[in-house]
Backbone as CSV, one residue per row, in Angstrom:
resi,resn,N_x,N_y,N_z,CA_x,CA_y,CA_z,C_x,C_y,C_z
1,MET,-102.155,70.057,-12.706,-100.966,69.410,-13.196,-100.151,68.825,-12.043
2,LYS,-100.110,69.550,-10.889,-99.370,69.046,-9.739,-99.985,67.748,-9.213
3,ALA,-101.295,67.676,-9.213,-101.968,66.463,-8.747,-101.632,65.285,-9.645
4,LEU,-101.595,65.509,-10.937,-101.254,64.452,-11.884,-99.822,63.978,-11.672
5,THR,-98.915,64.898,-11.385,-97.523,64.562,-11.128,-97.392,63.713,-9.868
6,ALA,-98.211,63.948,-8.890,-98.169,63.171,-7.652,-98.853,61.826,-7.814
7,VAL,-99.867,61.751,-8.635,-100.640,60.522,-8.805,-99.879,59.492,-9.633
8,ILE,-99.156,59.917,-10.642,-98.458,58.982,-11.534,-97.466,58.100,-10.770
9,PRO,-96.575,58.643,-9.911,-95.670,57.750,-9.172,-96.421,56.811,-8.234
10,LEU,-97.495,57.301,-7.639,-98.287,56.462,-6.753,-98.893,55.289,-7.513
11,VAL,-99.443,55.535,-8.683,-100.030,54.478,-9.508,-98.952,53.478,-9.922
12,LEU,-97.785,53.968,-10.286,-96.689,53.077,-10.676,-96.234,52.203,-9.519
13,LEU,-96.162,52.776,-8.321,-95.767,51.985,-7.157,-96.769,50.882,-6.859
14,ILE,-98.034,51.216,-6.926,-99.067,50.220,-6.656,-99.078,49.147,-7.736
15,ALA,-98.925,49.543,-8.972,-98.972,48.594,-10.081,-97.751,47.690,-10.108
16,CYS,-96.619,48.177,-9.644,-95.375,47.401,-9.716,-95.155,46.492,-8.519
17,ASN,-95.887,46.692,-7.435,-95.717,45.835,-6.261,-96.313,44.458,-6.531
18,PRO,-95.525,43.405,-6.364,-96.083,42.072,-6.556,-97.027,41.717,-5.417
19,GLU,-97.964,40.855,-5.697,-98.880,40.413,-4.657,-98.125,39.529,-3.675
20,PRO,-98.416,39.643,-2.389,-97.705,38.821,-1.410,-98.044,37.347,-1.600
21,GLU,-97.063,36.521,-1.328,-97.252,35.079,-1.445,-97.825,34.568,-0.128
22,THR,-99.131,34.686,0.026,-99.760,34.340,1.294,-99.665,32.857,1.593
23,ALA,-99.733,32.028,0.581,-99.653,30.587,0.823,-98.292,30.225,1.397
24,LEU,-97.236,30.824,0.865,-95.891,30.550,1.358,-95.733,31.035,2.788
25,ALA,-96.234,32.223,3.086,-96.147,32.766,4.435,-96.934,31.904,5.420
26,GLU,-98.102,31.434,5.016,-98.907,30.585,5.886,-98.221,29.251,6.135
27,ASP,-97.602,28.669,5.097,-96.888,27.403,5.267,-95.715,27.573,6.213
28,GLU,-94.984,28.669,6.072,-93.840,28.917,6.939,-94.285,29.120,8.376
29,ALA,-95.383,29.855,8.574,-95.896,30.079,9.923,-96.359,28.764,10.546
30,ALA,-97.022,27.940,9.779,-97.473,26.645,10.290,-96.282,25.765,10.640
31,ASN,-95.251,25.783,9.805,-94.058,24.993,10.069,-93.363,25.479,11.337
32,THR,-93.286,26.774,11.529,-92.657,27.334,12.719,-93.430,26.940,13.964
33,GLN,-94.746,26.998,13.901,-95.555,26.654,15.065,-95.493,25.168,15.369
34,SER,-95.401,24.338,14.350,-95.456,22.897,14.574,-94.172,22.352,15.165
35,ASN,-93.011,22.886,14.791,-91.778,22.310,15.301,-91.072,23.194,16.320
36,GLY,-91.592,24.371,16.635,-91.034,25.214,17.678,-89.681,25.812,17.348
37,THR,-89.380,25.958,16.073,-88.114,26.557,15.667,-88.367,27.742,14.754
38,ALA,-87.354,28.570,14.621,-87.398,29.703,13.710,-86.006,29.890,13.133
39,SER,-85.875,30.806,12.197,-84.564,31.032,11.595,-84.437,32.477,11.145
40,PHE,-83.205,32.884,10.905,-82.925,34.204,10.357,-81.630,34.125,9.575
41,LYS,-81.460,35.092,8.680,-80.249,35.159,7.862,-79.532,36.470,8.140
42,LEU,-78.218,36.413,8.117,-77.399,37.608,8.268,-76.468,37.691,7.074
43,ALA,-76.574,38.765,6.318,-75.756,38.904,5.114,-74.359,39.434,5.428
44,ASN,-74.230,40.240,6.461,-72.939,40.816,6.818,-72.086,39.756,7.513
45,ARG,-70.922,39.444,6.930,-70.069,38.370,7.442,-69.594,38.661,8.857
46,GLU,-69.193,39.897,9.139,-68.679,40.257,10.464,-69.762,40.104,11.541
47,ILE,-70.958,40.596,11.251,-72.063,40.480,12.208,-72.443,39.014,12.394
48,ARG,-72.461,38.252,11.310,-72.818,36.827,11.389,-71.836,36.068,12.267
49,GLU,-70.522,36.274,12.040,-69.514,35.551,12.817,-69.585,35.906,14.300
50,GLU,-69.761,37.186,14.586,-69.842,37.601,15.987,-71.114,37.072,16.643
51,THR,-72.213,37.054,15.906,-73.462,36.510,16.445,-73.305,35.029,16.765
52,LEU,-72.719,34.268,15.848,-72.513,32.838,16.090,-71.614,32.606,17.304
53,GLN,-70.587,33.430,17.442,-69.700,33.306,18.595,-70.456,33.563,19.897
54,MET,-71.270,34.625,19.911,-72.016,34.957,21.127,-73.087,33.917,21.435
55,LEU,-73.696,33.332,20.396,-74.666,32.255,20.635,-73.985,31.065,21.294
56,GLY,-72.795,30.737,20.822,-72.033,29.643,21.428,-71.627,29.957,22.851
57,ASP,-71.170,31.190,23.098,-70.774,31.596,24.450,-71.939,31.527,25.426
58,ALA,-73.158,31.810,24.932,-74.356,31.800,25.782,-74.980,30.404,25.868
59,ASP,-74.346,29.407,25.256,-74.857,28.025,25.238,-76.266,27.932,24.675
60,ILE,-76.528,28.699,23.624,-77.825,28.644,22.947,-77.693,27.671,21.787
61,GLU,-78.625,26.735,21.725,-78.601,25.734,20.658,-79.014,26.391,19.338
62,TYR,-78.188,26.209,18.324,-78.491,26.711,16.984,-77.858,25.777,15.972
63,TRP,-78.337,25.848,14.747,-77.761,25.070,13.663,-77.945,25.848,12.375
64,ILE,-77.038,25.586,11.435,-77.058,26.289,10.157,-77.824,25.432,9.163
65,GLY,-78.841,25.994,8.548,-79.657,25.283,7.570,-78.962,25.190,6.222
66,ASP,-79.554,24.415,5.333,-79.013,24.240,3.982,-78.947,25.554,3.218
67,ASP,-79.850,26.465,3.536,-79.882,27.756,2.848,-78.995,28.810,3.517
68,GLY,-78.237,28.411,4.542,-77.346,29.332,5.233,-78.006,30.076,6.375
69,ALA,-79.284,29.822,6.616,-79.998,30.491,7.705,-79.575,29.898,9.047
70,ILE,-79.600,30.735,10.061,-79.317,30.299,11.425,-80.644,29.894,12.049
71,ASN,-80.786,28.623,12.375,-82.018,28.088,12.965,-81.845,27.992,14.476
72,TYR,-82.944,28.176,15.197,-82.901,28.124,16.658,-84.261,27.722,17.201
73,ASN,-84.293,27.368,18.471,-85.547,27.030,19.150,-86.236,28.317,19.581
74,LEU,-87.552,28.356,19.420,-88.310,29.555,19.776,-88.161,29.935,21.242
75,ALA,-87.897,28.971,22.088,-87.735,29.257,23.511,-86.549,30.186,23.762
76,ASP,-85.581,30.200,22.868,-84.401,31.046,23.013,-84.541,32.383,22.288
77,GLY,-85.729,32.698,21.803,-85.944,33.884,20.983,-85.557,35.189,21.648
78,GLU,-85.925,35.385,22.915,-85.608,36.639,23.597,-84.110,36.810,23.780
79,ALA,-83.419,35.729,24.142,-81.965,35.806,24.313,-81.284,36.097,22.984
80,ILE,-81.790,35.511,21.911,-81.218,35.748,20.586,-81.464,37.193,20.156
81,ASP,-82.625,37.738,20.468,-82.901,39.152,20.164,-81.909,40.067,20.875
82,ARG,-81.646,39.790,22.159,-80.698,40.605,22.913,-79.300,40.511,22.308
83,ILE,-78.880,39.294,21.963,-77.561,39.102,21.362,-77.487,39.838,20.027
84,GLY,-78.516,39.707,19.210,-78.537,40.384,17.911,-78.441,41.892,18.058
85,ASN,-79.183,42.446,19.004,-79.125,43.890,19.234,-77.733,44.316,19.690
86,ASP,-77.131,43.554,20.613,-75.788,43.882,21.093,-74.770,43.849,19.965
87,VAL,-74.836,42.808,19.139,-73.884,42.670,18.042,-74.032,43.818,17.047
88,ILE,-75.253,44.130,16.689,-75.482,45.192,15.701,-75.073,46.549,16.255
89,LEU,-75.394,46.836,17.513,-74.993,48.110,18.104,-73.474,48.219,18.204
90,THR,-72.801,47.126,18.557,-71.343,47.123,18.598,-70.757,47.378,17.224
91,TYR,-71.338,46.754,16.216,-70.883,46.956,14.836,-71.054,48.410,14.401
92,ILE,-72.185,49.002,14.763,-72.447,50.396,14.412,-71.440,51.327,15.088
93,ARG,-71.158,51.071,16.365,-70.210,51.915,17.084,-68.806,51.849,16.474
94,ARG,-68.413,50.650,16.031,-67.080,50.482,15.444,-66.956,51.174,14.102
95,ASN,-68.038,51.235,13.366,-67.977,51.793,12.027,-68.587,53.133,12.050
């Protein structure tokens, strides 16, 4: 009976997971490779505003897409990662 109790949630999880949209992921990867840009979204307003401020202070080129995503050149990826980590850690310390 214990095995059945463990198997039922596992079966439900597997059955309820949608199949990944591989075509969409492949198109996005191809688009990223072809134009040398990437993007990310930040839902938290405070983190987003501070990130944008720090990107500007560091003279990193970025632009806001139609979907609200922050777009950037892949060459600036490491600097953006460092800024993102700093902003998030600062936010965590404050709260």
